[in-house]
Z-matrix of the N, CA and C atoms (Angstrom, degrees):
N
C 1 1.495
C 2 1.536 1 105.41
N 3 1.426 2 109.37 1 139.70
C 4 1.484 3 114.15 2 -176.05
C 5 1.612 4 112.10 3 -78.97
N 6 1.269 5 116.73 4 163.77
C 7 1.446 6 121.04 5 178.93
C 8 1.545 7 112.07 6 -64.21
N 9 1.393 8 115.56 7 -36.00
C 10 1.415 9 119.20 8 176.56
C 11 1.439 10 111.73 9 -66.45
N 12 1.276 11 122.08 10 -36.78
C 13 1.468 12 124.79 11 -179.43
C 14 1.590 13 105.69 12 -66.33
N 15 1.397 14 118.89 13 -47.24
C 16 1.428 15 121.86 14 178.18
C 17 1.454 16 108.98 15 -55.98
N 18 1.274 17 119.26 16 -48.63
C 19 1.471 18 125.23 17 -179.76
C 20 1.549 19 112.48 18 -58.27
N 21 1.269 20 114.91 19 -38.61
C 22 1.490 21 125.58 20 176.79
C 23 1.597 22 107.60 21 -64.87
N 24 1.353 23 113.96 22 -45.13
C 25 1.430 24 116.29 23 -176.01
C 26 1.595 25 110.73 24 -68.19
N 27 1.344 26 115.89 25 -38.92
C 28 1.349 27 122.24 26 176.96
C 29 1.597 28 114.71 27 -64.26
N 30 1.366 29 113.17 28 -41.90
C 31 1.433 30 118.39 29 172.76
C 32 1.587 31 110.52 30 -59.84
N 33 1.382 32 115.44 31 -47.32
C 34 1.439 33 122.26 32 175.64
C 35 1.471 34 111.16 33 -50.20
N 36 1.374 35 114.32 34 -51.63
C 37 1.439 36 116.25 35 -177.66
C 38 1.514 37 113.86 36 -61.98
N 39 1.337 38 116.72 37 -40.24
C 40 1.391 39 121.43 38 175.31
C 41 1.624 40 111.55 39 -61.51
N 42 1.221 41 115.06 40 -42.68
C 43 1.527 42 120.36 41 175.51
C 44 1.537 43 111.20 42 -62.07
N 45 1.270 44 111.91 43 -39.26
C 46 1.552 45 119.94 44 178.97
C 47 1.474 46 108.49 45 -69.06
N 48 1.295 47 127.45 46 -38.32
C 49 1.386 48 133.69 47 179.76
C 50 1.541 49 107.09 48 -64.49
N 51 1.361 50 119.09 49 -45.52
C 52 1.390 51 121.76 50 177.50
C 53 1.461 52 115.03 51 -65.94
N 54 1.328 53 114.22 52 -39.28
C 55 1.499 54 123.34 53 174.16
C 56 1.444 55 109.91 54 -64.96
N 57 1.292 56 119.70 55 -42.46
C 58 1.421 57 120.52 56 -178.52
C 59 1.560 58 112.02 57 -71.30
N 60 1.311 59 120.68 58 -31.22
C 61 1.367 60 124.21 59 -179.01
C 62 1.584 61 106.82 60 -66.98
N 63 1.341 62 114.08 61 -43.14
C 64 1.517 63 123.81 62 173.56
C 65 1.552 64 108.80 63 -56.79
N 66 1.315 65 116.43 64 -52.40
C 67 1.464 66 123.94 65 -179.17
C 68 1.408 67 113.93 66 -59.31
N 69 1.304 68 118.66 67 -47.71
C 70 1.489 69 121.59 68 178.23
C 71 1.466 70 111.37 69 -65.86
N 72 1.274 71 119.15 70 -42.84
C 73 1.503 72 121.00 71 -178.03
C 74 1.559 73 105.85 72 -65.40
N 75 1.271 74 121.58 73 -45.88
C 76 1.450 75 120.73 74 176.76
C 77 1.491 76 113.42 75 -60.49
N 78 1.286 77 120.51 76 -38.02
C 79 1.423 78 126.81 77 179.57
C 80 1.486 79 110.35 78 -64.31
N 81 1.416 80 116.99 79 -50.78
C 82 1.383 81 119.13 80 179.13
C 83 1.504 82 112.70 81 -64.62
N 84 1.362 83 116.64 82 -38.29
C 85 1.467 84 118.94 83 178.25
C 86 1.524 85 112.39 84 -61.43
N 87 1.462 86 116.78 85 -44.29
C 88 1.352 87 119.16 86 -177.87
C 89 1.606 88 113.37 87 -68.93
N 90 1.404 89 113.43 88 -38.91
C 91 1.442 90 120.16 89 -177.62
C 92 1.543 91 112.60 90 -75.41
N 93 1.313 92 117.07 91 -47.59
C 94 1.486 93 124.08 92 -174.89
C 95 1.503 94 113.41 93 -80.23
N 96 1.293 95 116.23 94 -43.17
C 97 1.524 96 119.76 95 -170.61
C 98 1.599 97 110.62 96 -94.57
N 99 1.381 98 115.20 97 -30.28
C 100 1.432 99 117.87 98 -178.18
C 101 1.565 100 113.05 99 -107.86
N 102 1.379 101 112.84 100 -6.13
C 103 1.458 102 113.34 101 179.17
C 104 1.455 103 120.32 102 71.93
N 105 1.316 104 117.36 103 17.70
C 106 1.432 105 120.62 104 -178.03
C 107 1.482 106 111.41 105 -80.38
N 108 1.382 107 113.80 106 146.67
C 109 1.420 108 118.49 107 -179.42
C 110 1.623 109 109.28 108 -67.73
N 111 1.305 110 109.53 109 146.71
C 112 1.539 111 113.47 110 -178.43
C 113 1.399 112 118.94 111 -53.77
N 114 1.368 113 113.92 112 -42.73
C 115 1.438 114 121.66 113 -176.72
C 116 1.601 115 112.46 114 -68.09
N 117 1.339 116 116.67 115 -15.15
C 118 1.506 117 121.42 116 174.03
C 119 1.599 118 106.28 117 -101.73
N 120 1.238 119 121.59 118 -35.22
C 121 1.414 120 125.77 119 178.42
C 122 1.532 121 114.73 120 -66.17
N 123 1.408 122 115.32 121 -40.57
C 124 1.336 123 124.12 122 177.56
C 125 1.540 124 117.59 123 -53.57
N 126 1.335 125 114.99 124 -55.46
C 127 1.418 126 114.79 125 -179.27
C 128 1.565 127 115.28 126 -64.71
N 129 1.300 128 115.25 127 -31.26
C 130 1.473 129 118.61 128 -179.80
C 131 1.599 130 106.35 129 -68.51
N 132 1.256 131 111.04 130 -45.54
C 133 1.548 132 112.27 131 -179.73
C 134 1.586 133 106.80 132 -63.25
N 135 1.305 134 119.50 133 -43.34
C 136 1.418 135 120.95 134 179.59
C 137 1.506 136 114.19 135 -55.95
N 138 1.294 137 114.39 136 -42.67
C 139 1.492 138 118.93 137 179.90
C 140 1.519 139 115.89 138 -65.59
N 141 1.383 140 114.68 139 -34.73
C 142 1.359 141 120.02 140 174.76
C 143 1.562 142 111.25 141 -68.56
N 144 1.331 143 118.83 142 -38.22
C 145 1.365 144 125.44 143 175.14
C 146 1.511 145 110.67 144 -65.58
N 147 1.302 146 121.34 145 -39.79
C 148 1.388 147 123.50 146 -177.66
C 149 1.609 148 109.36 147 -61.53
N 150 1.311 149 115.33 148 -42.84
C 151 1.484 150 120.89 149 175.98
C 152 1.560 151 112.95 150 -57.54
N 153 1.474 152 113.97 151 -47.05
C 154 1.409 153 120.57 152 174.83
C 155 1.522 154 111.40 153 -56.71
N 156 1.359 155 114.64 154 -54.71
C 157 1.505 156 120.15 155 -178.54
C 158 1.557 157 112.30 156 -59.60
N 159 1.215 158 117.96 157 -37.48
C 160 1.546 159 120.33 158 178.77
C 161 1.526 160 108.63 159 -59.22
N 162 1.298 161 112.73 160 -52.54
C 163 1.525 162 118.49 161 -172.80
C 164 1.579 163 105.61 162 -60.33
N 165 1.393 164 117.93 163 -46.84
C 166 1.483 165 119.22 164 -179.13
C 167 1.538 166 110.28 165 -65.79
N 168 1.342 167 118.16 166 -44.72
C 169 1.463 168 115.81 167 178.51
C 170 1.494 169 117.58 168 -62.04
N 171 1.282 170 117.90 169 -34.88
C 172 1.496 171 121.54 170 175.63
C 173 1.504 172 110.32 171 -72.11
N 174 1.323 173 117.09 172 -42.79
C 175 1.511 174 118.65 173 -178.18
C 176 1.494 175 115.51 174 -75.27
N 177 1.369 176 118.18 175 -27.28
C 178 1.388 177 117.59 176 -166.65
C 179 1.494 178 116.62 177 -137.46
N 180 1.304 179 116.21 178 -32.77
C 181 1.615 180 122.00 179 -168.01
C 182 1.676 181 105.65 180 -83.14
N 183 1.255 182 117.68 181 -63.87
C 184 1.407 183 120.77 182 -173.08
C 185 1.416 184 116.22 183 -97.46
N 186 1.301 185 119.31 184 115.40
C 187 1.477 186 120.86 185 -178.66
C 188 1.506 187 110.50 186 -65.44
N 189 1.333 188 120.54 187 141.23
C 190 1.311 189 125.11 188 179.37
C 191 1.577 190 113.11 189 81.75
N 192 1.267 191 115.07 190 0.63
C 193 1.569 192 118.57 191 -177.11
C 194 1.498 193 113.33 192 -74.98
N 195 1.346 194 114.54 193 -15.42
C 196 1.591 195 117.66 194 -179.19
C 197 1.506 196 109.09 195 -65.81
N 198 1.271 197 120.20 196 -31.81
C 199 1.484 198 123.81 197 -175.28
C 200 1.509 199 103.87 198 -88.82
N 201 1.226 200 119.02 199 64.24
C 202 1.514 201 125.29 200 -179.86
C 203 1.597 202 107.05 201 -86.56
N 204 1.349 203 110.91 202 133.64
C 205 1.466 204 112.54 203 165.37
C 206 1.436 205 109.52 204 -85.01
N 207 1.358 206 114.56 205 170.47
C 208 1.467 207 119.16 206 177.01
C 209 1.565 208 108.08 207 -65.24
N 210 1.267 209 117.41 208 -30.69
C 211 1.509 210 120.01 209 178.78
C 212 1.468 211 109.56 210 -64.12
N 213 1.349 212 120.04 211 -38.89
C 214 1.451 213 122.46 212 -176.40
C 215 1.499 214 107.89 213 -75.57
N 216 1.315 215 119.10 214 -38.06
C 217 1.487 216 125.50 215 178.70
C 218 1.595 217 106.05 216 -57.16
N 219 1.342 218 111.44 217 -46.86
C 220 1.457 219 120.02 218 -174.31
C 221 1.607 220 107.60 219 -65.54
N 222 1.277 221 113.81 220 -39.68
C 223 1.494 222 117.78 221 179.59
C 224 1.430 223 110.79 222 -69.08
N 225 1.320 224 118.16 223 -37.34
C 226 1.570 225 123.08 224 174.69
C 227 1.552 226 108.68 225 -60.31
N 228 1.353 227 117.14 226 -42.23
C 229 1.434 228 116.86 227 -177.07
C 230 1.486 229 110.05 228 -74.67
N 231 1.345 230 118.46 229 -37.61
C 232 1.585 231 117.09 230 175.32
C 233 1.499 232 112.09 231 -63.24
N 234 1.331 233 121.53 232 -40.26
C 235 1.474 234 119.60 233 175.93
C 236 1.471 235 113.39 234 -64.96
N 237 1.399 236 117.71 235 -29.54
C 238 1.437 237 121.69 236 177.61
C 239 1.517 238 106.38 237 -75.01
N 240 1.304 239 121.64 238 -37.36
C 241 1.482 240 123.63 239 179.32
C 242 1.610 241 105.63 240 -61.97
N 243 1.333 242 116.07 241 -49.40
C 244 1.512 243 120.85 242 178.00
C 245 1.610 244 109.58 243 -53.82
N 246 1.330 245 111.91 244 -45.46
C 247 1.497 246 116.94 245 178.56
C 248 1.627 247 112.89 246 -61.39
N 249 1.254 248 110.49 247 -38.38
C 250 1.499 249 120.46 248 175.05
C 251 1.575 250 109.24 249 -59.21
N 252 1.313 251 114.43 250 -44.98
C 253 1.460 252 120.48 251 176.42
C 254 1.496 253 111.22 252 -59.27
N 255 1.350 254 114.70 253 -51.34
C 256 1.420 255 118.46 254 178.30
C 257 1.488 256 114.58 255 -57.95
N 258 1.342 257 113.69 256 -41.47
C 259 1.505 258 119.36 257 178.63
C 260 1.499 259 110.05 258 -61.71
N 261 1.359 260 116.86 259 -43.87
C 262 1.560 261 117.37 260 -176.84
C 263 1.577 262 109.85 261 -67.29
N 264 1.308 263 116.92 262 -44.42
C 265 1.437 264 120.18 263 176.48
C 266 1.511 265 111.88 264 -52.13
N 267 1.323 266 112.97 265 -52.87
C 268 1.582 267 116.48 266 179.17
C 269 1.500 268 111.34 267 -62.78
N 270 1.304 269 117.19 268 -40.79
C 271 1.529 270 115.33 269 -177.88
C 272 1.567 271 109.21 270 -66.07
N 273 1.421 272 119.46 271 -34.98
C 274 1.356 273 118.04 272 171.93
C 275 1.434 274 117.39 273 -69.16
N 276 1.386 275 116.09 274 -37.61
C 277 1.431 276 122.50 275 177.33
C 278 1.553 277 112.02 276 -61.53
N 279 1.397 278 115.23 277 -46.60
C 280 1.481 279 118.39 278 175.00
C 281 1.466 280 115.67 279 -61.32
N 282 1.400 281 114.06 280 -36.38
C 283 1.462 282 114.49 281 177.22
C 284 1.500 283 114.32 282 -65.02
N 285 1.333 284 115.92 283 -40.55
C 286 1.387 285 119.50 284 -178.87
C 287 1.570 286 108.78 285 -70.44
N 288 1.350 287 118.14 286 -41.87
C 289 1.445 288 119.24 287 -179.41
C 290 1.591 289 115.37 288 -63.36
N 291 1.338 290 114.82 289 -49.65
C 292 1.448 291 115.31 290 -174.16
C 293 1.524 292 114.61 291 -136.28
N 294 1.309 293 117.55 292 8.45
C 295 1.528 294 121.96 293 174.82
C 296 1.499 295 109.28 294 86.09
N 297 1.360 296 112.48 295 -164.49
C 298 1.571 297 117.85 296 -176.89
C 299 1.456 298 112.19 297 -155.02
N 300 1.342 299 117.75 298 -12.24
C 301 1.501 300 117.85 299 -172.06
C 302 1.566 301 109.48 300 -95.30
N 303 1.293 302 124.74 301 -16.91
C 304 1.411 303 118.87 302 -179.77
C 305 1.542 304 113.24 303 -58.36
N 306 1.301 305 123.18 304 138.80
C 307 1.373 306 124.97 305 171.81
C 308 1.482 307 113.09 306 -85.96
N 309 1.418 308 110.86 307 121.18
C 310 1.488 309 117.19 308 -174.84
C 311 1.578 310 112.68 309 -84.47
N 312 1.313 311 111.87 310 -39.65
C 313 1.537 312 117.14 311 176.39
C 314 1.525 313 108.06 312 -165.65
N 315 1.223 314 120.33 313 178.39
C 316 1.460 315 124.64 314 -179.05
C 317 1.577 316 109.33 315 -125.45
N 318 1.251 317 118.57 316 134.34
C 319 1.363 318 124.22 317 176.91
C 320 1.601 319 108.69 318 -122.59
N 321 1.390 320 114.24 319 120.07
C 322 1.464 321 118.17 320 -177.18
C 323 1.502 322 111.32 321 49.95
N 324 1.271 323 118.51 322 46.09
C 325 1.477 324 127.88 323 177.69
C 326 1.581 325 109.66 324 65.11
N 327 1.288 326 117.25 325 19.40
C 328 1.513 327 118.47 326 177.99
C 329 1.505 328 103.17 327 -112.91
N 330 1.395 329 113.42 328 116.81
C 331 1.469 330 120.13 329 -179.45
C 332 1.607 331 108.75 330 -69.79
N 333 1.302 332 114.36 331 134.95
C 334 1.512 333 121.50 332 -174.95
C 335 1.545 334 102.48 333 -109.84
N 336 1.376 335 114.15 334 105.30
C 337 1.504 336 119.48 335 -177.81
C 338 1.382 337 112.83 336 -83.43
N 339 1.289 338 121.09 337 173.08
C 340 1.449 339 128.71 338 -178.47
C 341 1.560 340 112.46 339 -67.73
N 342 1.361 341 120.38 340 -25.99
C 343 1.424 342 119.28 341 177.08
C 344 1.493 343 111.69 342 -64.68
N 345 1.402 344 120.00 343 -23.09
C 346 1.385 345 123.65 344 172.09
C 347 1.519 346 113.37 345 -65.09
N 348 1.286 347 114.53 346 -51.70
C 349 1.452 348 118.00 347 173.72
C 350 1.514 349 114.50 348 -59.39
N 351 1.414 350 118.23 349 -39.99
C 352 1.465 351 120.10 350 170.43
C 353 1.515 352 113.25 351 -53.56
N 354 1.316 353 113.13 352 -39.86
C 355 1.470 354 115.46 353 -176.01
C 356 1.558 355 110.73 354 -74.15
N 357 1.326 356 117.17 355 -34.41
C 358 1.455 357 123.47 356 175.66
C 359 1.512 358 106.83 357 -59.10
N 360 1.301 359 120.65 358 -51.65
C 361 1.481 360 124.01 359 -173.76
C 362 1.474 361 110.39 360 -68.19
N 363 1.447 362 117.81 361 -37.01
C 364 1.475 363 117.16 362 177.84
C 365 1.549 364 108.57 363 -68.45
N 366 1.268 365 116.49 364 -36.75
C 367 1.433 366 118.78 365 -179.25
C 368 1.496 367 113.36 366 -63.01
N 369 1.316 368 116.69 367 -41.02
C 370 1.419 369 121.29 368 176.47
C 371 1.473 370 116.60 369 -57.79
N 372 1.408 371 112.67 370 -39.76
C 373 1.420 372 116.92 371 175.20
C 374 1.418 373 115.07 372 -72.95
N 375 1.369 374 119.07 373 -40.47
C 376 1.489 375 121.00 374 177.33
C 377 1.543 376 111.07 375 -66.52
N 378 1.288 377 117.29 376 -27.69
C 379 1.520 378 123.40 377 176.24
C 380 1.484 379 111.50 378 -49.95
N 381 1.320 380 111.70 379 -53.25
C 382 1.511 381 116.12 380 -178.25
C 383 1.600 382 110.17 381 -62.66
N 384 1.285 383 117.70 382 -41.50
C 385 1.449 384 122.49 383 175.21
C 386 1.565 385 109.12 384 -53.34
N 387 1.357 386 112.79 385 -53.92
C 388 1.398 387 120.30 386 -175.47
C 389 1.528 388 113.36 387 -62.03
N 390 1.250 389 117.31 388 -44.51
C 391 1.548 390 116.81 389 177.96
C 392 1.450 391 115.95 390 -56.12
N 393 1.437 392 112.99 391 -46.43
C 394 1.456 393 121.80 392 -176.91
C 395 1.564 394 109.05 393 -64.33
N 396 1.295 395 116.12 394 -49.82
C 397 1.437 396 119.29 395 -170.38
C 398 1.528 397 108.20 396 -78.73
N 399 1.293 398 120.63 397 -46.33
C 400 1.522 399 119.65 398 179.38
C 401 1.509 400 110.27 399 -58.51
N 402 1.315 401 119.98 400 -43.34
C 403 1.477 402 121.53 401 -179.51
C 404 1.587 403 110.57 402 -57.85
N 405 1.281 404 113.18 403 -44.18
C 406 1.485 405 117.86 404 178.32
C 407 1.512 406 113.54 405 -63.67
N 408 1.351 407 115.64 406 -40.56
C 409 1.369 408 122.98 407 178.76
C 410 1.483 409 117.10 408 -67.42
N 411 1.408 410 112.54 409 -45.37
C 412 1.457 411 119.97 410 -173.46
C 413 1.447 412 115.28 411 -86.17
N 414 1.382 413 120.35 412 -16.85
C 415 1.487 414 120.01 413 -175.01
C 416 1.568 415 110.90 414 -113.84
N 417 1.268 416 118.19 415 1.35
C 418 1.546 417 113.60 416 176.49
C 419 1.470 418 114.38 417 -74.30
């Protein structure tokens, strides 16, 4: 694997971490402050993070991605929608398997519930999908 590919993967991971921070923050806000069901809050949070991730990927991660055609932008969106589908199926599966309301631990007097762990696991799986598909879309 080339050094450039390793740098690209590290930049993609950093962009993903930023997007995930936004996604998790929006998810927690929607669920804890607005009382929204996780299966409704998760796709909203996911879509917000897709926008953040797209901007970072185009500006910083994939060289040449700024010269995007409408076709490539549509392909990026379609791969994101597929990632959203994977995310939703996993969130539902994890909810059915082990629930989502149990408090795992507390951080600075904020209870961290199982739905956060579910989201972390789903995100890890979708990350693999995202790297493979986004790279193909943005570097062709």
